N, C-alpha and C positions, 0 to 999 in steps of 0.2 A: 498388446503394444508397448509393453515396457522394457524389452530386451533390443532396443535399436544401437546399432554400433555407434551411431551418431551422438547419443546422449553422452555428456561428461561423466566419465567414469568415476570421477573423486566424490560425487554424490549423486547416486542413482537413485535414490530414494527420496530426493529432496521433492519438496511439496512448493512449487514456485507460486507466489503472490502478488499480481501485477497492479500498478496503478493503471487509471485511463478508462475506466468504465463511465460511458455516456460521454467519452469527449473524443476519445483515441480509439473508436469500436472498429472502424473500417480496417487500420494498420494491425492491431490486434489479433483481430480473427483473419487477416489474411496471414499472419505469421503463424497461428494456430494450424491453420489448414495447410500450409506448406508443411510444418512439420510433420502433421499428422499423415499427411499423403504420398510425400515424398520421404520423409525419413523412419517413417514409421514409429513413431511415439508423440503423446500428449506434451507441449512445452510447458503448458501451467494448467492447474486446474481451479485456480482463484483469478477474479478480479476485483479490484475495489475502485471506489468513487462514487460520485454522487452529481448531479446537476446543482446549479447555483440554486440555493433555497435559504430558507433560515436556517433551517436545521445540521447544514452543510458548515463545515470549517475547515481551514487548511488548503481550500481549493477554490476561493473567492476572486474567481477571474470572470471577466466579462465573455471570454469566450468558453464557458461552460454553459451556457444559455442554450436550451434545446427545448422544441416544442415537443409536444405528448407522442407525436407519430416517431418521431426519431428515438426516441425513449422506449418505446414500445419497442421496434424494431430492434433495437439492439439487444434488450432483454431476450426477446425470443431467439435470437442468434446465440446467445450464450446459453441459454436453457436448451435448443436444438444439441449442443456440442458437450452438455453436461458439464459445464463450468457453473461454479457458484460465483454468485454475486454478495460483495459484502459492502453495505450502504455504508459510505463515510459520514454519517450523521452524528459529527463530533464537536458542536457547538458545546462551549462551556457554560453559556450563560442563558439556557432554556429557562424558561418559567412555563406553568402551567397554563396561561394564556398563549402560548407559543405553540402548544398542542394541536394547532387548529389549522397549521400549515397544509393546504390542500395537496401541494406538490411531495411532500414528505409523505402524507398519509396515501396519497394514490401508490407511491414505490414500496411503500409496506405491503400494500394489496396486491400488489403485483408481484413482489418477490414471494409472497404467500402462496398464490395462485400458480407461480411458475418457479417451482422448488425443485431441481432435481437432486435427488439422493437426500433430500432435507438437509441440505448443506448452505442454503443461503444465511446470510448473518446481518447484524447491525452492529458496527462499530460504535460505541457510545462514550461520551464523556460526561452527560449529564446525568445525575439520578434519576430527575423527573423524565427524560425520555427514555430510560433503561425501564422504569416499572412501567411506562407505559407499552412499550413493546412487550415487556412479558407477561401483562394484563391482557392486550389485546391481540396478540400475534405470536402466540405459544411454540408455533412451528418456526419462526426466524431463530435464529441461535444469535446469543450476547457475545461481544468482546470489548474488552476493555482497552480505551484507548490511551495513546502515548500522551494526548494532551491531559488526561483522567490523571495517571501516576506522577506526571508533572507538576499540575495544578496542587496535587495533594502532597507534594513534597516526598515522594515514594522513591526517589531514586536511592540506590544503593541499599535499600530496606527489605531484607526478606520477608518479614513479619506484613508488610504490606502486599506482597505478592502472593503471599501465602492467602490473605483475606480475598483478595480478588480474584484468585484462583477458586474458592469457595463462592463467590455471587457471580462469575462469568463462565462461559463456556471456554474462552480463551483469553488470553493476557497478552496484551500488545507490552514487550519489554522496553525499559527507556534504553534511548540510543546509547547513552553512555553506560550501560549496565552490559550491553551487549558483548564489550570486553572485559565483562569483571567476572572473570572466570572463578573465583572463589563462591561468589553470590550465586553463579549460575550452578556451580555444582550441587547446591544444597537444594534445589528447585525439585520438586518430583514431578511425575508427568508430565516429562520435559517435551512432549509432542503437543502440549495445550499453549505452549507458550509461542508468540512469533515474534521474530527476529528481524530486523530492520537492517539491511548489511549493505544498502549504497545510499545513507543518508550524507548529504552534500553539507550540512551544517557543521560549524566547529565543535572538536570536543570540548565538552565541560562548558559549556554556553550559558553565560551568566543572565542570558536575556529573554531564555526559551520561553519562560513562562509568560513574558511580555509578549512575545511576537505571538503565542497562541491565543491569549487574549486578546490582542488586536484584531486575529482572524475573524474571531467570534464577533467581537463587535461589527466588523464590516459586514459578514452574513446577515446581522440583524439590521442594518441600516447603512448599505453599501456606499451611499452618496455622503453621509453626514459623519461618520463613524472619526471620533477623535481619538487620534493615534499619535499624538505628537512624542509623548513621552518615548513610545519605543522606536519613533522614529530618530530622534537625537542618542538613543543609545546604540544604536545600529550602526550608525555613523562611524561610529569608534570601537564597534564588536570585533573587527576582522573579517565578517561576513562575507564582505564585498571585496577583500583583498585576496587575490590568487595568489600571492606570493606566502600570506599567511595559510591559506588551505593547502598548500601544497608542500612547503617547507618546515612549517614550526611542528614540532614532535609532540608537543603538549597541548595546543590549539588548533591543530592542523585537521584536515575535513575527515569525518567520521566513516566514510566509505572502506567496508573491508576488502582486504587483500584475500588471495587463494590460501593461503596458510591459515589465515584466521577464520575463514568460513570452514575450512576442513575442520579443525580443531573443534569448530561449535557441533560438525556433524559427528564426530565421533565422539562427543558429550551425550549423544541421544536428540538433539534436536533436528528438527526435520522441516518446519514450518518456516521460510524464508520469504521476507517480504521485499518489494523492489516498490521504493517511493517513484511518483513522477509529478509531487506537488510543485505547482508552479511552470511546469514545461509547456511551452505553447502547441507542441505537437508532441508525437510519440518517438520520435528518434532516440531520444536519450534512453529509454526504456526498452527499445528492442535492441538496441546496441548492447545495453546491461544483459539483456536476455541470452542474447547470441555469444556474448562472453562468458558467461554462466553457466547455461543449460546445455549448450551445445560442446563437445569435446575439441580440444586446440591442442592436441598433444603428439607426438610422435610422428611416423612418415605420412600420417594423414592430414596434416597442418594445412599443405596447401590446397587440397581438395576443401576443407572445411571451408577455407578463403574464399574459392571459387563457390562454394553453395552461398555464402552469405550475400555476394555480388549477384549470384542468382535471384536470392530471394528481393534485395532491394530493387533489381530491374521489374521483377513481378507486380512490384506496386505505382509501377510508370502506367500511364493510360495507353490502351493500345489504339494505334495510329491507324489501323486499318480498320479499325471498327466502322 
């Protein structure tokens, strides 16, 4: 299934890791099935995310609320297709008393029992949760979160990445380091590092750590979290300025272009993550997947554009049913 003429030839061996587990499952599964059945290849192998719970962070949104049957149905659909699930249990502020979260524990059990290829994982920022998973769920792999390396001021530090690579199965690279080529060249076992390539925050963001802490507080106390400091700093940070994001060469958006992704692939990196944090639906994730995973070069460009239309139309309800 890996030799499809529709696959982007720029990085045929890329491992795409997409956001939206337990939130945008219908659309992601539809896209996977469309590519596999009609285009002859698997467009992504990993899906990450988590429903709203104390352990989650970065996705503290009301529309993430899911009941048990919705979660189970989505998880079984991913298992059936051999798609690994990476649980985003990235809350920075967890303590021992927080380990009794029933939904988090149920998801760990589910991902242990429905684990295709033993590739399911937990993305963690808390040492307390990491040790809990390692001790009680040894069949789940552990991934060091962007929140962890940010909180520990590890950006740009080779020794921090090496330490995390010793402690975890995979390591998320800080978004600002994704273009730090001298640092990336020094990292060994490059396939164990995960690069976020469509980050829509500003480069060198001075309040990233405040944002992550705010999200972790919200996850622990959704209605009463005090995030006044972050809110005040964000107002003047450029995060909400489209002009800054698109035109400022120093602080503009961190999303990578094709030559930048190609350079990372040529360096030996293969695991590319597409974030969907804060999106109300799957459209942004799917647009990025189509742009990156499908070929868009040469005389077939119009044909690929038509395929894109065909996919979007496939999501519409069947009015004849």
